[in-house]
C-alpha positions, 0 to 999 in steps of 0.5 A, spaced: 534 989 432 532 982 435 525 979 437 521 982 442 521 980 448 516 975 451 513 981 455 511 984 449 508 978 446 500 979 445 497 974 450 496 969 445 503 968 443 505 967 450 501 961 450 503 958 445 511 959 446 509 956 453 505 949 450 511 949 445 517 949 450 511 944 455 512 939 449 519 940 448 520 938 455 516 931 455 519 930 449 526 930 452 524 926 458 520 921 454 526 919 451 529 916 456 530 910 459 525 908 464 525 901 468 521 898 472 526 895 479 525 893 486 527 896 492 526 894 498 520 889 496 516 895 493 515 895 485 518 902 482 519 906 476 525 911 474 529 914 469 536 911 468 541 916 468 547 912 467 551 905 469 557 904 472 561 898 474 564 898 482 568 893 485 564 889 490 568 888 497 563 882 499 564 878 493 572 877 492 574 883 488 568 882 482 566 888 479 558 889 480 554 893 476 550 900 479 544 904 476 543 911 478 536 912 477 531 917 478 525 915 482 517 916 480 513 918 486 508 913 488 502 912 484 496 916 485 492 912 490 486 915 488 487 913 481 490 906 481 483 904 485 478 906 481 482 903 475 482 897 479 489 897 479 492 898 472 493 905 472 500 907 475 500 915 474 506 918 478 509 924 478 516 925 476 520 928 482 527 929 477 533 931 481 529 930 488 529 922 488 536 920 486 537 914 488 543 908 486 541 901 485 544 895 483 543 893 477 539 887 478 534 890 481 532 892 474 526 887 473 524 891 465 524 896 461 518 900 460 515 907 457 512 913 462 508 917 457 504 924 460 497 923 463 492 927 459 489 931 465 481 932 466 478 937 469 480 936 477 486 931 476 493 933 479 497 936 474 505 933 471 502 926 472 506 919 468 503 914 466 506 907 465 506 903 459 508 896 458 510 892 452 506 887 452 509 880 450 515 882 452 515 878 458 514 872 454 520 872 450 527 869 451 533 870 448 537 865 446 545 866 443 547 863 437 553 859 436 555 859 428 558 852 426 562 853 421 567 857 425 
C-alpha cells in the first residue's frame, strides 16, 4: 500500500507540502551562479546556464568565451524609486529569456535572494545582493623564485 494521494490529505498537510516544495525550488534556484552583465549599455542580471568557447571570425581564429544566461526581468520600477535606487527586485523569467553574451560583458558575480512578500507586493521577485568590498580587491599572481 503506497502513500495516500495529495487529494486525500487534510488542507494543512497540502499547504505544508506546497511550502516545502516551494522552499526546495528556491534553494535550488539560489545556488546557481548569477552574474551582473551589460547588454546594449544596460546593466542586467542573469543566471549562468553554461560557458563555451567558439572561434571568432574577426580575430584570426582566436577562441572567444561566451556565456548562455537566463536573464531576469527589469527591476520593479516602483520599488526601485521608493528605495532611492537601492532595491533591485526582479522577476525570474526562466527559460523565456535565454541569451548568449560574450564573457567580457560579465561585470561581477552577485547573489539573487527571494524577496519576502508584503501585502500588496508582486510575487516571485528576487533582489540583488552584492558582496561589499569585492570592487576594492585586486588579485595578483604569485611567482615562486626558488624554482
